A tleap script that builds the chain and sets N, CA, C and O, in Angstrom:
source leaprc.protein.ff14SB
mol = sequence {
  NMET SER GLU THR THR ALA VAL LEU THR ALA
  ASP ASP ARG LEU THR LEU GLN THR ALA ALA
  HIE GLY VAL VAL VAL LEU MET ALA ALA SER
  ASP PRO GLY ALA ILE SER SER ALA LYS ALA
  GLY MET ALA ALA GLY LYS ALA LEU SER SER
  ALA THR GLY LEU THR GLY ARG VAL LEU ALA
  GLU LYS PRO LYS GLY LEU LYS LEU ASP GLY
  SER SER THR ALA ASP ILE ALA ASP ARG VAL
  PHE ASP ALA ILE ARG ARG SER LEU ALA LEU
  LEU ASP ALA LYS ALA PRO GLU GLU THR GLY
  ASN PHE ARG ALA THR LEU THR VAL ALA MET
  ARG ALA ALA GLN HIE ALA ARG PRO GLY ALA
  ASN PRO ALA GLN ALA ALA MET ALA ASP LYS
  ILE ALA GLY ILE LEU ASP GLY CALA
}
set mol.1.N position { -169.843 -90.171 214.031 }
set mol.1.CA position { -169.871 -88.692 214.794 }
set mol.1.C position { -170.418 -88.785 216.362 }
set mol.1.O position { -171.305 -89.488 216.846 }
set mol.2.N position { -169.538 -87.796 216.965 }
set mol.2.CA position { -170.060 -87.606 218.452 }
set mol.2.C position { -171.500 -86.492 218.477 }
set mol.2.O position { -171.938 -85.830 217.536 }
set mol.3.N position { -171.894 -86.556 219.564 }
set mol.3.CA position { -172.881 -85.720 220.339 }
set mol.3.C position { -173.023 -84.429 219.593 }
set mol.3.O position { -173.915 -83.834 218.987 }
set mol.4.N position { -171.325 -84.188 220.003 }
set mol.4.CA position { -171.078 -82.163 219.659 }
set mol.4.C position { -170.918 -82.055 218.498 }
set mol.4.O position { -171.195 -80.935 218.070 }
set mol.5.N position { -170.440 -83.054 217.490 }
set mol.5.CA position { -170.496 -82.720 216.053 }
set mol.5.C position { -171.739 -82.482 215.466 }
set mol.5.O position { -172.028 -81.626 214.629 }
set mol.6.N position { -172.715 -83.654 216.192 }
set mol.6.CA position { -174.050 -83.432 215.476 }
set mol.6.C position { -174.609 -82.440 215.079 }
set mol.6.O position { -175.349 -82.555 214.103 }
set mol.7.N position { -174.427 -81.117 215.729 }
set mol.7.CA position { -174.787 -79.759 215.789 }
set mol.7.C position { -174.519 -79.078 214.491 }
set mol.7.O position { -175.191 -78.126 214.094 }
set mol.8.N position { -173.323 -79.694 213.717 }
set mol.8.CA position { -172.773 -79.224 212.528 }
set mol.8.C position { -173.055 -80.317 211.311 }
set mol.8.O position { -173.032 -81.547 211.281 }
set mol.9.N position { -173.271 -79.513 210.536 }
set mol.9.CA position { -173.686 -80.524 209.057 }
set mol.9.C position { -172.661 -80.712 208.389 }
set mol.9.O position { -171.772 -79.872 208.527 }
set mol.10.N position { -172.478 -81.608 207.653 }
set mol.10.CA position { -171.242 -82.307 206.834 }
set mol.10.C position { -170.740 -80.661 206.081 }
set mol.10.O position { -169.642 -80.172 206.346 }
set mol.11.N position { -171.432 -80.185 205.432 }
set mol.11.CA position { -171.123 -79.036 204.870 }
set mol.11.C position { -170.145 -77.739 205.757 }
set mol.11.O position { -169.237 -76.977 205.424 }
set mol.12.N position { -170.966 -78.024 207.122 }
set mol.12.CA position { -170.285 -77.143 208.212 }
set mol.12.C position { -168.823 -77.496 208.606 }
set mol.12.O position { -167.843 -76.784 208.825 }
set mol.13.N position { -169.024 -78.896 208.623 }
set mol.13.CA position { -167.574 -79.483 208.959 }
set mol.13.C position { -166.336 -79.260 207.853 }
set mol.13.O position { -165.163 -78.943 208.054 }
set mol.14.N position { -166.977 -79.518 206.736 }
set mol.14.CA position { -166.053 -79.174 205.529 }
set mol.14.C position { -165.443 -77.486 205.856 }
set mol.14.O position { -164.257 -77.186 205.989 }
set mol.15.N position { -166.592 -76.573 205.932 }
set mol.15.CA position { -166.145 -75.106 206.037 }
set mol.15.C position { -165.028 -75.107 207.064 }
set mol.15.O position { -163.951 -74.619 206.720 }
set mol.16.N position { -165.158 -75.579 208.226 }
set mol.16.CA position { -164.467 -75.541 209.295 }
set mol.16.C position { -163.076 -75.949 208.847 }
set mol.16.O position { -162.146 -75.147 208.931 }
set mol.17.N position { -162.876 -77.429 208.275 }
set mol.17.CA position { -161.823 -78.000 207.817 }
set mol.17.C position { -161.242 -77.244 206.573 }
set mol.17.O position { -160.016 -77.277 206.460 }
set mol.18.N position { -161.835 -76.689 205.793 }
set mol.18.CA position { -161.243 -75.715 204.785 }
set mol.18.C position { -160.601 -74.569 205.348 }
set mol.18.O position { -159.551 -74.331 204.750 }
set mol.19.N position { -160.833 -73.807 206.237 }
set mol.19.CA position { -160.380 -72.842 207.118 }
set mol.19.C position { -159.140 -73.273 207.766 }
set mol.19.O position { -158.067 -72.672 207.699 }
set mol.20.N position { -159.388 -74.445 208.447 }
set mol.20.CA position { -158.064 -75.023 209.366 }
set mol.20.C position { -157.015 -75.312 208.238 }
set mol.20.O position { -156.068 -74.591 207.921 }
set mol.21.N position { -157.294 -76.235 207.825 }
set mol.21.CA position { -156.217 -77.129 206.580 }
set mol.21.C position { -155.618 -75.975 205.632 }
set mol.21.O position { -154.460 -76.082 205.228 }
set mol.22.N position { -156.601 -74.610 205.199 }
set mol.22.CA position { -156.226 -73.718 204.372 }
set mol.22.C position { -155.286 -72.960 205.050 }
set mol.22.O position { -154.287 -72.673 204.390 }
set mol.23.N position { -155.360 -72.388 206.677 }
set mol.23.CA position { -154.424 -71.732 206.989 }
set mol.23.C position { -152.962 -72.629 207.073 }
set mol.23.O position { -151.943 -71.970 206.865 }
set mol.24.N position { -152.822 -73.853 207.319 }
set mol.24.CA position { -151.745 -74.471 207.191 }
set mol.24.C position { -151.295 -74.478 205.544 }
set mol.24.O position { -150.108 -74.333 205.251 }
set mol.25.N position { -152.161 -74.627 204.674 }
set mol.25.CA position { -151.776 -74.332 203.177 }
set mol.25.C position { -150.976 -72.848 203.094 }
set mol.25.O position { -149.823 -72.739 202.677 }
set mol.26.N position { -151.632 -71.966 203.468 }
set mol.26.CA position { -151.044 -70.659 203.338 }
set mol.26.C position { -149.873 -70.372 203.721 }
set mol.26.O position { -148.934 -70.004 203.014 }
set mol.27.N position { -149.910 -70.630 205.537 }
set mol.27.CA position { -148.611 -70.431 206.070 }
set mol.27.C position { -147.339 -71.148 205.297 }
set mol.27.O position { -146.268 -70.568 205.116 }
set mol.28.N position { -147.618 -72.483 204.874 }
set mol.28.CA position { -146.681 -73.094 204.424 }
set mol.28.C position { -145.735 -72.239 202.859 }
set mol.28.O position { -144.572 -71.955 202.572 }
set mol.29.N position { -147.329 -72.100 202.120 }
set mol.29.CA position { -146.983 -71.452 200.775 }
set mol.29.C position { -146.357 -69.844 201.141 }
set mol.29.O position { -145.753 -69.332 200.198 }
set mol.30.N position { -146.420 -69.283 202.002 }
set mol.30.CA position { -145.602 -67.878 202.432 }
set mol.30.C position { -144.333 -68.426 202.764 }
set mol.30.O position { -143.527 -67.517 202.567 }
set mol.31.N position { -143.716 -69.473 203.179 }
set mol.31.CA position { -142.379 -69.413 203.352 }
set mol.31.C position { -141.603 -69.861 202.043 }
set mol.31.O position { -141.909 -70.860 201.392 }
set mol.32.N position { -140.557 -68.995 201.737 }
set mol.32.CA position { -139.789 -68.953 200.504 }
set mol.32.C position { -139.159 -70.159 200.338 }
set mol.32.O position { -138.876 -70.371 199.159 }
set mol.33.N position { -138.777 -71.197 201.256 }
set mol.33.CA position { -137.695 -72.163 201.052 }
set mol.33.C position { -138.621 -73.655 200.950 }
set mol.33.O position { -139.530 -74.017 201.697 }
set mol.34.N position { -138.146 -74.237 199.967 }
set mol.34.CA position { -138.445 -75.680 199.975 }
set mol.34.C position { -138.574 -76.410 200.920 }
set mol.34.O position { -139.646 -76.972 201.144 }
set mol.35.N position { -137.630 -76.543 201.591 }
set mol.35.CA position { -137.486 -77.319 203.368 }
set mol.35.C position { -138.189 -76.871 204.236 }
set mol.35.O position { -138.972 -77.585 204.861 }
set mol.36.N position { -137.983 -75.011 204.541 }
set mol.36.CA position { -138.398 -74.694 205.439 }
set mol.36.C position { -140.068 -74.635 205.335 }
set mol.36.O position { -140.862 -74.613 206.276 }
set mol.37.N position { -140.413 -74.613 203.620 }
set mol.37.CA position { -142.336 -74.376 203.791 }
set mol.37.C position { -142.837 -75.523 204.296 }
set mol.37.O position { -143.948 -75.592 204.823 }
set mol.38.N position { -141.717 -76.877 204.107 }
set mol.38.CA position { -142.447 -78.207 204.577 }
set mol.38.C position { -142.360 -78.257 206.213 }
set mol.38.O position { -143.337 -78.629 206.864 }
set mol.39.N position { -141.315 -77.920 206.746 }
set mol.39.CA position { -141.354 -77.873 208.100 }
set mol.39.C position { -142.453 -76.928 208.698 }
set mol.39.O position { -143.056 -77.295 209.706 }
set mol.40.N position { -142.760 -75.608 208.052 }
set mol.40.CA position { -143.942 -74.910 208.416 }
set mol.40.C position { -145.153 -75.459 208.236 }
set mol.40.O position { -146.004 -75.345 209.118 }
set mol.41.N position { -145.434 -76.207 206.937 }
set mol.41.CA position { -146.856 -76.980 206.747 }
set mol.41.C position { -146.803 -78.398 208.116 }
set mol.41.O position { -147.851 -78.750 208.658 }
set mol.42.N position { -145.701 -78.917 208.410 }
set mol.42.CA position { -145.911 -79.595 209.273 }
set mol.42.C position { -145.992 -79.338 210.602 }
set mol.42.O position { -146.713 -80.143 211.192 }
set mol.43.N position { -145.601 -78.667 211.143 }
set mol.43.CA position { -145.491 -77.773 212.207 }
set mol.43.C position { -147.127 -77.249 212.715 }
set mol.43.O position { -147.719 -77.576 213.743 }
set mol.44.N position { -147.575 -76.367 211.652 }
set mol.44.CA position { -149.076 -76.169 211.606 }
set mol.44.C position { -149.889 -77.314 211.590 }
set mol.44.O position { -150.919 -77.347 212.263 }
set mol.45.N position { -149.490 -78.366 210.810 }
set mol.45.CA position { -150.688 -79.194 210.850 }
set mol.45.C position { -150.519 -79.865 211.988 }
set mol.45.O position { -151.601 -80.183 212.482 }
set mol.46.N position { -149.323 -80.303 212.771 }
set mol.46.CA position { -149.162 -80.477 214.053 }
set mol.46.C position { -149.929 -80.262 215.184 }
set mol.46.O position { -150.301 -81.101 216.005 }
set mol.47.N position { -150.185 -78.770 215.155 }
set mol.47.CA position { -150.858 -77.919 215.986 }
set mol.47.C position { -152.344 -78.466 215.912 }
set mol.47.O position { -152.974 -78.919 216.867 }
set mol.48.N position { -152.851 -78.328 214.431 }
set mol.48.CA position { -154.074 -78.538 214.223 }
set mol.48.C position { -154.879 -79.848 215.125 }
set mol.48.O position { -156.004 -79.868 215.623 }
set mol.49.N position { -153.674 -81.017 215.091 }
set mol.49.CA position { -153.624 -82.080 215.643 }
set mol.49.C position { -154.080 -82.246 216.910 }
set mol.49.O position { -154.727 -83.168 217.407 }
set mol.50.N position { -153.493 -80.829 217.555 }
set mol.50.CA position { -153.599 -81.020 219.000 }
set mol.50.C position { -155.011 -80.237 219.524 }
set mol.50.O position { -155.264 -79.987 220.702 }
set mol.51.N position { -155.785 -79.942 218.468 }
set mol.51.CA position { -157.133 -79.000 219.054 }
set mol.51.C position { -157.920 -79.834 219.997 }
set mol.51.O position { -157.748 -81.049 220.094 }
set mol.52.N position { -158.683 -79.243 220.609 }
set mol.52.CA position { -159.912 -80.440 221.673 }
set mol.52.C position { -160.882 -79.398 221.137 }
set mol.52.O position { -160.862 -78.449 220.352 }
set mol.53.N position { -161.904 -80.147 222.088 }
set mol.53.CA position { -163.521 -79.356 221.768 }
set mol.53.C position { -163.997 -80.139 220.246 }
set mol.53.O position { -163.431 -80.997 219.568 }
set mol.54.N position { -165.107 -79.515 220.104 }
set mol.54.CA position { -165.654 -79.575 219.015 }
set mol.54.C position { -164.800 -79.268 217.921 }
set mol.54.O position { -164.835 -80.156 217.069 }
set mol.55.N position { -163.971 -78.230 217.622 }
set mol.55.CA position { -162.965 -77.805 217.045 }
set mol.55.C position { -161.743 -79.199 216.531 }
set mol.55.O position { -161.142 -79.311 215.463 }
set mol.56.N position { -161.714 -79.968 217.569 }
set mol.56.CA position { -160.630 -80.794 217.593 }
set mol.56.C position { -161.256 -82.191 217.160 }
set mol.56.O position { -160.510 -83.059 216.707 }
set mol.57.N position { -162.377 -82.376 217.272 }
set mol.57.CA position { -163.248 -83.291 216.596 }
set mol.57.C position { -163.345 -83.095 215.439 }
set mol.57.O position { -163.040 -84.035 214.705 }
set mol.58.N position { -163.705 -82.084 214.948 }
set mol.58.CA position { -164.357 -81.925 213.402 }
set mol.58.C position { -162.605 -82.038 212.583 }
set mol.58.O position { -162.503 -82.636 211.512 }
set mol.59.N position { -161.488 -81.460 213.183 }
set mol.59.CA position { -160.474 -81.188 212.493 }
set mol.59.C position { -159.657 -82.738 212.694 }
set mol.59.O position { -158.597 -82.908 212.092 }
set mol.60.N position { -160.187 -83.771 213.520 }
set mol.60.CA position { -159.745 -85.336 213.240 }
set mol.60.C position { -160.353 -86.130 212.529 }
set mol.60.O position { -160.093 -87.332 212.468 }
set mol.61.N position { -161.358 -85.473 211.821 }
set mol.61.CA position { -162.477 -86.015 210.808 }
set mol.61.C position { -161.280 -86.004 209.381 }
set mol.61.O position { -160.479 -85.141 209.019 }
set mol.62.N position { -161.553 -87.139 208.924 }
set mol.62.CA position { -161.003 -87.164 207.344 }
set mol.62.C position { -161.937 -86.092 206.438 }
set mol.62.O position { -163.147 -86.201 206.237 }
set mol.63.N position { -161.057 -85.041 205.951 }
set mol.63.CA position { -161.795 -83.982 205.264 }
set mol.63.C position { -162.492 -84.845 203.841 }
set mol.63.O position { -161.705 -85.497 203.153 }
set mol.64.N position { -163.771 -84.814 203.506 }
set mol.64.CA position { -164.093 -85.631 202.322 }
set mol.64.C position { -164.623 -83.945 201.646 }
set mol.64.O position { -165.240 -83.024 202.182 }
set mol.65.N position { -163.983 -84.131 200.107 }
set mol.65.CA position { -164.215 -82.870 199.254 }
set mol.65.C position { -163.497 -81.491 199.621 }
set mol.65.O position { -163.870 -80.396 199.201 }
set mol.66.N position { -162.313 -81.730 200.544 }
set mol.66.CA position { -161.731 -80.720 200.810 }
set mol.66.C position { -160.836 -80.369 199.295 }
set mol.66.O position { -160.309 -81.296 198.680 }
set mol.67.N position { -160.743 -78.840 198.771 }
set mol.67.CA position { -160.071 -78.541 197.907 }
set mol.67.C position { -159.346 -77.518 198.093 }
set mol.67.O position { -160.139 -76.590 197.934 }
set mol.68.N position { -158.625 -77.203 198.262 }
set mol.68.CA position { -157.076 -76.240 198.557 }
set mol.68.C position { -156.430 -76.092 197.344 }
set mol.68.O position { -155.393 -75.466 197.564 }
set mol.69.N position { -156.519 -76.318 196.363 }
set mol.69.CA position { -155.568 -76.004 195.025 }
set mol.69.C position { -156.050 -74.559 194.413 }
set mol.69.O position { -157.039 -73.896 194.724 }
set mol.70.N position { -155.040 -74.288 193.454 }
set mol.70.CA position { -155.162 -73.058 192.761 }
set mol.70.C position { -154.246 -72.885 191.894 }
set mol.70.O position { -153.235 -73.579 192.002 }
set mol.71.N position { -154.347 -71.906 190.790 }
set mol.71.CA position { -153.159 -71.352 190.409 }
set mol.71.C position { -152.129 -70.600 190.946 }
set mol.71.O position { -150.963 -70.546 190.553 }
set mol.72.N position { -152.642 -70.031 191.864 }
set mol.72.CA position { -151.843 -69.089 192.693 }
set mol.72.C position { -152.161 -69.076 194.307 }
set mol.72.O position { -153.238 -69.477 194.747 }
set mol.73.N position { -150.979 -68.510 195.238 }
set mol.73.CA position { -151.694 -68.373 196.325 }
set mol.73.C position { -152.595 -67.454 196.950 }
set mol.73.O position { -152.794 -67.431 198.165 }
set mol.74.N position { -153.380 -66.362 195.749 }
set mol.74.CA position { -154.206 -65.637 195.815 }
set mol.74.C position { -155.469 -66.621 195.783 }
set mol.74.O position { -156.505 -66.597 196.448 }
set mol.75.N position { -155.068 -67.420 194.867 }
set mol.75.CA position { -156.721 -67.923 194.615 }
set mol.75.C position { -156.963 -69.088 195.877 }
set mol.75.O position { -158.107 -69.324 196.266 }
set mol.76.N position { -156.140 -69.566 196.283 }
set mol.76.CA position { -156.268 -70.349 197.683 }
set mol.76.C position { -156.723 -69.543 198.639 }
set mol.76.O position { -157.747 -69.889 199.229 }
set mol.77.N position { -156.165 -68.488 198.943 }
set mol.77.CA position { -155.998 -67.057 200.077 }
set mol.77.C position { -157.777 -66.954 199.758 }
set mol.77.O position { -158.524 -67.110 200.724 }
set mol.78.N position { -158.340 -66.703 198.460 }
set mol.78.CA position { -159.838 -66.057 198.546 }
set mol.78.C position { -160.585 -67.387 199.551 }
set mol.78.O position { -161.184 -67.381 200.626 }
set mol.79.N position { -160.265 -68.265 198.757 }
set mol.79.CA position { -161.032 -69.864 199.302 }
set mol.79.C position { -161.133 -69.674 200.851 }
set mol.79.O position { -162.220 -69.454 201.386 }
set mol.80.N position { -159.908 -69.772 201.584 }
set mol.80.CA position { -159.451 -69.946 203.002 }
set mol.80.C position { -159.946 -68.934 203.783 }
set mol.80.O position { -160.362 -69.063 204.935 }
set mol.81.N position { -159.871 -67.445 202.836 }
set mol.81.CA position { -160.423 -66.488 204.250 }
set mol.81.C position { -161.900 -66.653 203.948 }
set mol.81.O position { -162.643 -66.857 204.908 }
set mol.82.N position { -162.265 -66.607 203.080 }
set mol.82.CA position { -163.951 -67.013 203.038 }
set mol.82.C position { -164.561 -68.142 204.002 }
set mol.82.O position { -165.607 -68.270 204.638 }
set mol.83.N position { -163.639 -68.742 203.843 }
set mol.83.CA position { -163.667 -70.063 204.795 }
set mol.83.C position { -163.844 -69.894 206.448 }
set mol.83.O position { -164.630 -70.357 207.276 }
set mol.84.N position { -162.797 -69.065 206.489 }
set mol.84.CA position { -162.572 -68.677 207.957 }
set mol.84.C position { -163.624 -67.558 208.531 }
set mol.84.O position { -163.948 -67.338 209.697 }
set mol.85.N position { -163.961 -67.050 207.557 }
set mol.85.CA position { -165.069 -65.959 207.765 }
set mol.85.C position { -166.438 -66.922 208.143 }
set mol.85.O position { -166.969 -66.813 209.248 }
set mol.86.N position { -166.883 -67.747 207.247 }
set mol.86.CA position { -167.940 -68.604 207.046 }
set mol.86.C position { -167.777 -69.307 208.741 }
set mol.86.O position { -168.701 -69.287 209.554 }
set mol.87.N position { -166.744 -69.752 208.943 }
set mol.87.CA position { -166.669 -70.750 210.094 }
set mol.87.C position { -166.959 -69.862 211.340 }
set mol.87.O position { -167.678 -70.398 212.183 }
set mol.88.N position { -166.593 -68.792 211.564 }
set mol.88.CA position { -166.815 -68.330 212.751 }
set mol.88.C position { -168.362 -67.614 212.766 }
set mol.88.O position { -168.762 -67.133 213.826 }
set mol.89.N position { -169.056 -67.572 211.772 }
set mol.89.CA position { -170.079 -67.070 211.601 }
set mol.89.C position { -170.851 -68.178 211.880 }
set mol.89.O position { -171.906 -68.041 212.498 }
set mol.90.N position { -170.421 -69.387 211.463 }
set mol.90.CA position { -171.361 -70.472 211.719 }
set mol.90.C position { -171.070 -71.409 213.177 }
set mol.90.O position { -171.643 -72.436 213.539 }
set mol.91.N position { -170.302 -70.877 213.643 }
set mol.91.CA position { -169.822 -71.689 214.928 }
set mol.91.C position { -170.450 -70.628 215.683 }
set mol.91.O position { -171.183 -71.150 216.523 }
set mol.92.N position { -170.492 -69.125 215.766 }
set mol.92.CA position { -171.538 -67.927 216.374 }
set mol.92.C position { -172.897 -68.741 216.582 }
set mol.92.O position { -173.436 -68.875 217.681 }
set mol.93.N position { -173.340 -69.222 215.483 }
set mol.93.CA position { -174.782 -69.417 215.418 }
set mol.93.C position { -175.149 -70.794 216.064 }
set mol.93.O position { -176.137 -71.011 216.765 }
set mol.94.N position { -174.259 -71.611 215.733 }
set mol.94.CA position { -174.498 -73.159 216.351 }
set mol.94.C position { -174.020 -73.627 217.488 }
set mol.94.O position { -174.530 -74.341 218.351 }
set mol.95.N position { -172.871 -73.090 217.375 }
set mol.95.CA position { -171.863 -73.566 218.955 }
set mol.95.C position { -170.957 -72.364 219.409 }
set mol.95.O position { -169.728 -72.352 219.472 }
set mol.96.N position { -171.783 -71.422 219.691 }
set mol.96.CA position { -171.090 -69.922 220.343 }
set mol.96.C position { -169.796 -70.199 221.303 }
set mol.96.O position { -168.740 -69.566 221.280 }
set mol.97.N position { -170.134 -71.296 222.150 }
set mol.97.CA position { -169.162 -71.566 223.131 }
set mol.97.C position { -167.700 -72.231 222.623 }
set mol.97.O position { -166.672 -72.344 223.290 }
set mol.98.N position { -167.974 -72.692 221.020 }
set mol.98.CA position { -166.621 -73.209 220.645 }
set mol.98.C position { -165.760 -72.023 219.748 }
set mol.98.O position { -164.575 -72.186 219.458 }
set mol.99.N position { -166.380 -71.058 219.436 }
set mol.99.CA position { -165.755 -70.029 218.555 }
set mol.99.C position { -164.346 -69.531 218.906 }
set mol.99.O position { -163.409 -69.407 218.117 }
set mol.100.N position { -164.354 -69.257 220.271 }
set mol.100.CA position { -162.811 -68.914 220.519 }
set mol.100.C position { -161.978 -70.093 220.497 }
set mol.100.O position { -160.830 -70.061 220.053 }
set mol.101.N position { -162.538 -71.163 220.976 }
set mol.101.CA position { -160.958 -72.234 220.527 }
set mol.101.C position { -160.837 -72.744 218.961 }
set mol.101.O position { -160.019 -73.456 218.378 }
set mol.102.N position { -161.813 -72.175 218.626 }
set mol.102.CA position { -161.451 -72.304 216.870 }
set mol.102.C position { -160.184 -71.155 216.574 }
set mol.102.O position { -159.029 -71.358 216.198 }
set mol.103.N position { -160.854 -69.943 216.884 }
set mol.103.CA position { -159.867 -68.723 216.788 }
set mol.103.C position { -158.392 -69.161 217.393 }
set mol.103.O position { -157.353 -68.958 216.765 }
set mol.104.N position { -158.430 -69.714 218.543 }
set mol.104.CA position { -157.161 -70.292 219.286 }
set mol.104.C position { -156.353 -71.281 218.383 }
set mol.104.O position { -155.183 -71.069 218.063 }
set mol.105.N position { -157.005 -72.280 218.034 }
set mol.105.CA position { -156.340 -73.493 217.128 }
set mol.105.C position { -155.919 -72.926 215.823 }
set mol.105.O position { -155.075 -73.578 215.207 }
set mol.106.N position { -156.377 -71.777 215.268 }
set mol.106.CA position { -155.765 -71.186 213.940 }
set mol.106.C position { -154.952 -70.387 214.254 }
set mol.106.O position { -154.187 -70.233 213.303 }
set mol.107.N position { -154.619 -69.629 215.282 }
set mol.107.CA position { -153.823 -68.928 216.137 }
set mol.107.C position { -152.583 -69.762 216.367 }
set mol.107.O position { -151.460 -69.365 216.057 }
set mol.108.N position { -152.841 -70.970 216.940 }
set mol.108.CA position { -151.755 -71.796 217.290 }
set mol.108.C position { -150.965 -72.256 216.121 }
set mol.108.O position { -149.744 -72.408 216.169 }
set mol.109.N position { -151.822 -72.511 214.886 }
set mol.109.CA position { -150.941 -73.493 213.687 }
set mol.109.C position { -150.485 -72.142 213.041 }
set mol.109.O position { -149.680 -72.320 212.126 }
set mol.110.N position { -150.775 -70.947 213.271 }
set mol.110.CA position { -149.894 -69.767 212.447 }
set mol.110.C position { -148.443 -69.881 213.431 }
set mol.110.O position { -147.305 -70.133 213.033 }
set mol.111.N position { -148.712 -69.719 214.256 }
set mol.111.CA position { -147.479 -69.483 215.390 }
set mol.111.C position { -146.474 -70.609 215.079 }
set mol.111.O position { -145.302 -70.466 214.733 }
set mol.112.N position { -147.267 -71.950 215.298 }
set mol.112.CA position { -146.240 -72.878 215.029 }
set mol.112.C position { -145.374 -73.018 213.530 }
set mol.112.O position { -144.215 -73.423 213.445 }
set mol.113.N position { -146.118 -72.640 212.545 }
set mol.113.CA position { -145.591 -72.349 211.109 }
set mol.113.C position { -144.509 -71.375 211.211 }
set mol.113.O position { -143.398 -71.642 210.750 }
set mol.114.N position { -144.789 -70.136 211.850 }
set mol.114.CA position { -143.654 -69.120 212.060 }
set mol.114.C position { -142.652 -69.387 213.040 }
set mol.114.O position { -141.804 -68.514 213.221 }
set mol.115.N position { -142.604 -70.386 213.667 }
set mol.115.CA position { -141.570 -70.930 214.620 }
set mol.115.C position { -140.882 -72.098 214.390 }
set mol.115.O position { -140.256 -72.729 215.242 }
set mol.116.N position { -141.045 -72.466 212.849 }
set mol.116.CA position { -140.662 -73.618 212.294 }
set mol.116.C position { -139.425 -73.609 211.604 }
set mol.116.O position { -138.890 -74.586 211.080 }
set mol.117.N position { -138.931 -72.237 211.642 }
set mol.117.CA position { -137.772 -72.051 211.079 }
set mol.117.C position { -137.122 -70.704 211.983 }
set mol.117.O position { -137.878 -69.777 212.275 }
set mol.118.N position { -135.878 -70.684 212.335 }
set mol.118.CA position { -135.473 -69.234 213.077 }
set mol.118.C position { -135.156 -68.529 212.013 }
set mol.118.O position { -134.669 -68.874 210.937 }
set mol.119.N position { -135.618 -67.080 212.594 }
set mol.119.CA position { -134.991 -65.837 211.761 }
set mol.119.C position { -136.630 -65.283 210.831 }
set mol.119.O position { -137.499 -65.957 210.279 }
set mol.120.N position { -136.496 -64.028 210.986 }
set mol.120.CA position { -137.720 -63.262 210.163 }
set mol.120.C position { -137.828 -63.719 208.725 }
set mol.120.O position { -136.893 -64.021 207.983 }
set mol.121.N position { -139.196 -63.720 208.438 }
set mol.121.CA position { -139.795 -64.279 207.502 }
set mol.121.C position { -140.927 -63.272 206.970 }
set mol.121.O position { -142.102 -63.630 207.048 }
set mol.122.N position { -140.566 -61.901 206.379 }
set mol.122.CA position { -141.739 -61.213 206.160 }
set mol.122.C position { -142.867 -61.684 205.520 }
set mol.122.O position { -143.941 -61.292 205.977 }
set mol.123.N position { -142.885 -62.535 204.439 }
set mol.123.CA position { -143.843 -63.013 204.003 }
set mol.123.C position { -144.634 -63.491 204.824 }
set mol.123.O position { -145.608 -62.821 205.165 }
set mol.124.N position { -144.464 -64.490 205.232 }
set mol.124.CA position { -145.067 -65.551 206.466 }
set mol.124.C position { -145.561 -64.546 207.511 }
set mol.124.O position { -146.702 -64.778 207.910 }
set mol.125.N position { -144.943 -63.468 208.045 }
set mol.125.CA position { -145.411 -62.658 208.729 }
set mol.125.C position { -146.701 -61.933 208.458 }
set mol.125.O position { -147.662 -61.881 209.226 }
set mol.126.N position { -146.585 -61.279 207.059 }
set mol.126.CA position { -147.511 -60.658 206.438 }
set mol.126.C position { -148.757 -61.674 205.981 }
set mol.126.O position { -149.821 -61.079 205.811 }
set mol.127.N position { -148.776 -62.654 205.829 }
set mol.127.CA position { -149.890 -63.898 205.942 }
set mol.127.C position { -150.346 -64.135 207.394 }
set mol.127.O position { -151.566 -64.104 207.554 }
set mol.128.N position { -149.699 -64.331 208.318 }
set mol.128.CA position { -150.056 -64.302 209.403 }
set mol.128.C position { -150.969 -63.102 210.092 }
set mol.128.O position { -152.020 -63.277 210.709 }
set mol.129.N position { -150.290 -61.810 209.830 }
set mol.129.CA position { -151.310 -60.943 209.932 }
set mol.129.C position { -152.349 -60.792 209.307 }
set mol.129.O position { -153.284 -60.190 209.836 }
set mol.130.N position { -152.464 -61.387 207.809 }
set mol.130.CA position { -154.104 -61.109 207.265 }
set mol.130.C position { -154.967 -62.236 207.564 }
set mol.130.O position { -156.089 -62.244 207.058 }
set mol.131.N position { -154.483 -63.494 208.558 }
set mol.131.CA position { -155.254 -64.205 208.486 }
set mol.131.C position { -155.829 -63.541 210.197 }
set mol.131.O position { -156.996 -63.343 210.533 }
set mol.132.N position { -154.802 -63.359 210.876 }
set mol.132.CA position { -155.171 -62.736 212.369 }
set mol.132.C position { -156.325 -61.761 212.138 }
set mol.132.O position { -157.424 -61.964 212.654 }
set mol.133.N position { -156.093 -60.776 211.417 }
set mol.133.CA position { -157.188 -59.544 210.922 }
set mol.133.C position { -158.372 -60.126 210.793 }
set mol.133.O position { -159.290 -59.545 211.372 }
set mol.134.N position { -158.703 -61.337 210.067 }
set mol.134.CA position { -159.843 -62.063 209.384 }
set mol.134.C position { -160.364 -62.643 211.149 }
set mol.134.O position { -161.517 -62.481 211.551 }
set mol.135.N position { -159.513 -63.155 211.806 }
set mol.135.CA position { -159.897 -63.970 212.865 }
set mol.135.C position { -160.379 -62.818 213.843 }
set mol.135.O position { -161.485 -62.951 214.366 }
set mol.136.N position { -159.530 -61.573 214.151 }
set mol.136.CA position { -160.317 -60.682 214.856 }
set mol.136.C position { -161.331 -59.628 214.430 }
set mol.136.O position { -161.834 -58.769 215.153 }
set mol.137.N position { -161.557 -59.851 213.063 }
set mol.137.CA position { -162.797 -59.071 212.639 }
set mol.137.C position { -164.104 -59.476 212.512 }
set mol.137.O position { -165.195 -58.907 212.553 }
set mol.138.N position { -163.736 -60.553 212.355 }
set mol.138.CA position { -165.099 -61.383 212.256 }
set mol.138.C position { -166.028 -61.637 213.482 }
set mol.138.O position { -167.066 -62.284 213.347 }
savepdb mol mol.pdb
quit
C-alpha cells in the first residue's frame, strides 16, 4: 500500500471500488445487446484502468469482498448508488483533493461505455443520467 492510499481504510477502498466497478456493471447492464453490453463493460473497465492519483491506485488493487450481484439491475443500482455517495463523502473528508478525480474517472467510464456502440441507447443514457446526477449532487 502506498503512502497516498494509507489515508483510506480497507473498507474505504472497497467502497470506492464498489462504486467504480459498479458503474461498469450498470452501464453494461443497461445495454440491451449481449455483444454490445460486453463491449460497453470492457470499454468502461478499460477507462477505470487509466485512472491516476489515489483513485487510480485504489482501483488498481484487486478488490477483496466486492459484491455486485443481485436479482435485478435495481438491486445492483441501490448498492452502487449508495457506494458512489459514500465514496464522495469519504473522499471529501479524507482526501478532498481527490474527489474531483474520482468524479471524473466515473464520468469517463460512463462515456466510454456509451461510445462502445454507435447509435442511440435510451436505457444506457438514462442510467448515465442517474449516475451523473449522483456525482453532481453529492
